[in-house]
N, CA, C and O of each residue as an XYZ file, in Angstrom:
356
protein
N      93.348     76.371     95.981
C      93.107     77.470     95.089
C      93.140     78.797     95.855
O      93.508     79.798     95.240
N      92.821     78.884     97.021
C      92.731     80.160     97.807
C      94.084     80.771     97.909
O      94.194     81.992     97.795
N      95.221     79.942     98.135
C      96.634     80.286     98.066
C      96.897     81.258     96.871
O      97.302     82.418     96.944
N      96.554     80.480     95.665
C      97.060     81.059     94.482
C      96.235     82.574     94.228
O      96.767     83.596     93.794
N      94.818     82.415     94.618
C      94.312     83.750     94.544
C      94.681     84.786     95.376
O      94.591     85.965     95.034
N      95.131     84.382     96.553
C      95.792     85.326     97.556
C      97.059     85.775     96.912
O      97.344     86.960     97.084
N      97.820     85.089     96.246
C      98.990     85.398     95.544
C      98.820     86.409     94.535
O      99.709     87.218     94.270
N      97.549     86.377     93.892
C      97.367     87.150     92.846
C      97.177     88.540     93.490
O      97.737     89.518     92.996
N      96.438     88.636     94.524
C      96.189     89.971     95.452
C      97.784     90.527     96.108
O      98.211     91.673     95.964
N      98.298     89.719     96.636
C      99.658     89.978     96.976
C     100.720     90.576     96.056
O     101.550     91.421     96.390
N     100.556     89.939     94.675
C     101.512     90.390     93.619
C     101.016     91.942     93.349
O     101.827     92.867     93.325
N      99.697     92.116     93.162
C      99.256     93.446     92.955
C      99.689     94.332     93.862
O     100.217     95.359     93.437
N      99.573     94.147     95.141
C      99.758     94.986     96.201
C     101.350     95.557     96.011
O     101.681     96.738     96.117
N     102.290     94.358     95.687
C     103.660     94.838     95.610
C     103.856     95.676     94.623
O     104.899     96.329     94.601
N     102.807     95.831     93.532
C     102.917     96.687     92.438
C     102.782     98.222     92.848
O     102.934     99.155     92.058
N     102.494     98.336     94.111
C     102.228     99.718     94.720
C     103.488    100.635     94.314
O     104.624    100.219     94.540
N     103.284    101.817     93.745
C     104.194    102.790     93.401
C     104.084    103.849     94.249
O     105.015    104.019     95.035
N     102.762    104.927     94.283
C     102.703    105.945     94.956
C     101.613    105.818     96.048
O     101.865    106.289     97.158
N     100.374    105.194     95.812
C      99.433    104.946     96.612
C      98.531    103.723     96.292
O      98.262    103.435     95.126
N      98.067    103.006     97.355
C      97.097    102.016     97.114
C      95.910    102.515     96.367
O      95.535    101.809     95.431
N      95.333    103.480     96.588
C      94.048    103.944     96.126
C      93.894    105.213     96.187
O      94.349    105.766     97.188
N      93.274    105.974     95.239
C      92.871    107.388     95.235
C      91.752    107.553     94.258
O      91.911    107.492     93.039
N      90.508    107.785     94.915
C      89.429    107.933     94.017
C      89.224    108.943     93.042
O      88.293    109.024     92.241
N      90.253    109.752     93.204
C      90.308    111.014     92.135
C      91.196    110.580     90.930
O      91.280    111.368     89.987
N      91.851    109.418     90.879
C      92.618    109.026     89.771
C      91.845    107.731     89.177
O      91.972    106.663     89.775
N      91.059    107.807     88.031
C      90.429    106.667     87.521
C      91.150    105.834     86.776
O      92.142    106.358     86.270
N      90.950    104.538     86.507
C      91.848    103.736     85.671
C      91.840    104.264     83.985
O      90.873    104.743     83.393
N      92.926    104.069     83.550
C      93.182    104.488     82.206
C      93.427    103.318     81.113
O      93.889    102.203     81.355
N      93.023    103.811     79.882
C      93.391    102.795     78.825
C      94.891    103.310     78.267
O      94.962    104.348     77.610
N      96.063    102.526     78.571
C      97.237    103.142     78.040
C      97.402    102.863     76.467
O      96.838    101.890     75.965
N      98.084    103.623     75.804
C      98.465    103.476     74.435
C      99.609    102.478     74.275
O      99.704    101.860     73.215
N     100.402    102.302     75.173
C     101.521    101.362     74.885
C     102.058    100.760     76.406
O     101.634    101.184     77.481
N     102.911     99.862     76.279
C     103.342     99.170     77.660
C     104.214    100.165     78.307
O     104.107    100.260     79.529
N     104.969    100.843     77.765
C     105.693    101.720     78.410
C     105.088    102.706     79.211
O     105.545    102.948     80.328
N     104.024    103.354     78.725
C     103.253    104.245     79.430
C     102.607    103.481     80.606
O     102.590    103.958     81.741
N     102.116    102.368     80.321
C     101.650    101.621     81.742
C     102.514    101.390     82.503
O     102.164    101.437     83.682
N     103.829    101.084     82.258
C     104.716    100.706     83.228
C     105.243    102.010     83.975
O     105.479    102.142     85.176
N     105.358    102.896     82.992
C     105.544    104.297     83.841
C     104.632    105.032     84.470
O     104.888    106.189     84.803
N     103.515    104.485     84.702
C     102.302    105.349     85.434
C     102.695    105.171     86.818
O     103.346    104.237     87.285
N     102.140    106.347     87.514
C     101.990    106.590     88.782
C     100.718    106.239     89.259
O     100.421    106.721     90.352
N      99.901    105.521     88.712
C      98.387    105.306     89.121
C      98.366    104.513     90.467
O      99.242    103.725     90.823
N      97.350    104.806     91.092
C      97.147    103.942     92.270
C      97.396    102.217     92.051
O      97.362    101.798     90.894
N      97.565    101.555     92.824
C      97.449    100.305     92.729
C      96.138     99.428     92.343
O      96.072     98.443     91.608
N      95.200    100.037     93.005
C      93.855     99.438     92.906
C      93.381     99.564     91.228
O      92.581     98.790     90.703
N      93.930    100.493     90.658
C      93.679    100.851     89.242
C      94.309     99.590     88.419
O      93.720     99.240     87.396
N      95.403     98.946     88.802
C      96.013     97.849     87.965
C      94.843     96.744     88.008
O      94.820     95.981     87.042
N      94.004     96.587     88.868
C      93.019     95.503     88.753
C      92.116     95.761     87.368
O      91.673     94.901     86.607
N      91.990     97.140     87.283
C      90.960     97.421     86.023
C      92.031     97.604     84.771
O      91.624     97.234     83.670
N      93.071     98.028     84.841
C      93.811     98.258     83.762
C      94.563     97.177     83.174
O      95.049     97.233     82.044
N      94.669     96.014     84.097
C      95.255     94.737     83.512
C      94.670     93.489     84.035
O      94.517     92.531     83.278
N      94.352     93.437     85.211
C      94.026     91.899     85.681
C      92.734     91.593     85.385
O      92.489     90.416     85.122
N      91.644     92.582     85.367
C      90.403     92.248     84.996
C      90.149     92.005     83.493
O      89.017     91.655     83.158
N      90.989     92.142     82.681
C      91.002     91.838     81.289
C      91.612     90.609     80.862
O      91.308     90.128     79.770
N      92.468     90.042     81.644
C      93.088     88.648     81.497
C      92.167     87.615     81.227
O      92.639     86.716     80.532
N      90.800     87.457     81.630
C      90.010     86.267     81.682
C      89.546     86.189     80.303
O      89.361     85.075     79.813
N      89.295     87.463     79.479
C      88.932     87.234     78.266
C      90.034     86.948     77.261
O      89.753     86.852     76.066
N      91.309     86.804     77.713
C      92.222     86.480     76.945
C      92.704     85.139     76.880
O      93.610     84.865     76.093
N      92.180     84.244     77.646
C      92.471     82.899     78.061
C      92.189     82.176     76.805
O      91.257     82.550     76.092
N      93.006     81.061     76.447
C      92.856     80.238     75.127
C      92.034     78.854     75.337
O      91.202     78.388     74.558
N      92.445     78.333     76.521
C      92.006     76.759     76.833
C      90.835     76.850     77.754
O      90.668     77.819     78.494
N      89.968     75.755     77.695
C      88.996     75.758     78.767
C      89.453     75.609     80.087
O      88.702     76.042     80.961
N      90.574     75.067     80.449
C      91.207     75.187     81.657
C      91.506     76.579     82.141
O      91.161     76.964     83.258
N      92.233     77.412     81.172
C      92.616     78.676     81.546
C      91.579     79.589     81.729
O      91.711     80.528     82.513
N      90.411     79.381     80.991
C      89.309     80.009     81.018
C      88.562     80.120     82.444
O      88.140     81.166     82.936
N      88.481     78.761     83.038
C      88.018     78.308     84.118
C      88.703     78.812     85.435
O      88.151     79.185     86.470
N      89.862     78.743     85.185
C      90.835     79.215     86.545
C      90.768     80.827     86.425
O      90.767     81.475     87.472
N      90.711     81.501     85.165
C      90.685     82.902     84.979
C      89.378     83.417     85.682
O      89.365     84.331     86.507
N      88.234     82.687     85.233
C      86.996     82.988     85.948
C      86.897     83.141     87.527
O      86.378     84.067     88.150
N      87.469     82.102     87.977
C      87.317     81.908     89.412
C      88.204     82.943     90.165
O      87.864     83.399     91.257
N      89.377     83.300     89.522
C      90.336     84.399     89.991
C      89.573     85.702     89.921
O      89.507     86.457     90.891
N      88.955     85.974     88.670
C      88.444     87.192     88.519
C      87.317     87.302     89.547
O      87.211     88.364     90.159
N      86.427     86.256     89.803
C      85.472     86.544     91.023
C      86.052     86.678     92.101
O      85.437     87.301     92.967
N      87.367     86.171     92.417
C      88.080     86.498     93.834
C      88.400     87.808     93.874
O      88.219     88.519     94.863
N      89.002     88.267     92.551
C      89.237     89.942     92.732
C      88.154     90.794     92.910
O      88.194     91.769     93.660
N      87.092     90.436     92.187
C      86.011     91.324     92.358
C      85.334     91.369     94.183
O      84.894     92.338     94.802
N      85.472     90.082     94.578
C      85.058     90.116     96.084
C      85.950     90.990     96.860
O      85.489     91.817     97.646
N      87.406     90.814     96.637
C      88.295     91.558     97.154
C      88.097     92.999     97.240
O      88.003     93.677     98.263
N      88.042     93.427     95.851
C      87.549     94.831     95.654
C      86.320     95.319     96.453
O      86.392     96.342     97.133
N      85.084     94.511     96.360
C      84.153     94.887     97.057
C      84.334     94.995     98.454
O      83.848     95.969     99.029
N      85.074     93.986     99.198
C      85.400     94.253    100.703
C      86.212     95.432    100.698
O      85.871     96.317    101.482
N      87.317     95.646     99.903
C      88.088     96.991    100.166
C      87.427     98.218    100.057
O      87.585     99.161    100.833
N      86.612     98.195     98.990
C      85.830     99.486     99.003
C      84.746     99.688     99.903
O      84.292    100.818    100.082
N      84.299     98.694    100.479
C      83.348     98.720    101.766
C      84.104     99.393    103.070
O      83.685    100.268    103.827
N      85.390     98.670    103.073
C      86.276     99.243    104.225
C      86.463    100.713    103.962
O      86.162    101.523    104.839
N      86.960    101.113    102.766
C      87.364    102.487    102.424
C      86.231    103.415    102.613
O      86.539    104.564    102.930
N      85.114    103.167    102.493
C      83.893    103.816    102.486
C      83.204    103.802    104.055
O      82.213    104.453    104.389
N      83.954    102.938    104.873
C      83.480    102.859    106.154
C      82.282    102.065    106.427
O      81.704    102.034    107.513
N      81.903    101.347    105.243
C      80.720    100.448    105.356
C      80.953     99.204    106.262
O      80.042     98.758    106.959
N      82.025     98.732    106.238
C      82.355     97.564    106.664
C      83.362     97.568    108.187
O      83.735     96.506    108.684
């Protein structure tokens, strides 16, 4: 499972456009897919703008279980990231 979870983070990092993180640019709620795709928001925002929303869209019990595990993994990843960003780790 860890390899699949790492792949989620790796694919998100590939999504980098301008910056990995900028605390001055909060996540947005986009009106349409085109605005989302054309956004220059930092990569970390992608977790909040899309990835964290996925677990609530799963239809099957298996999908829900996998999505919950991956959701927790992403939360732990960001907790580690922010701790390092703020110099706490």
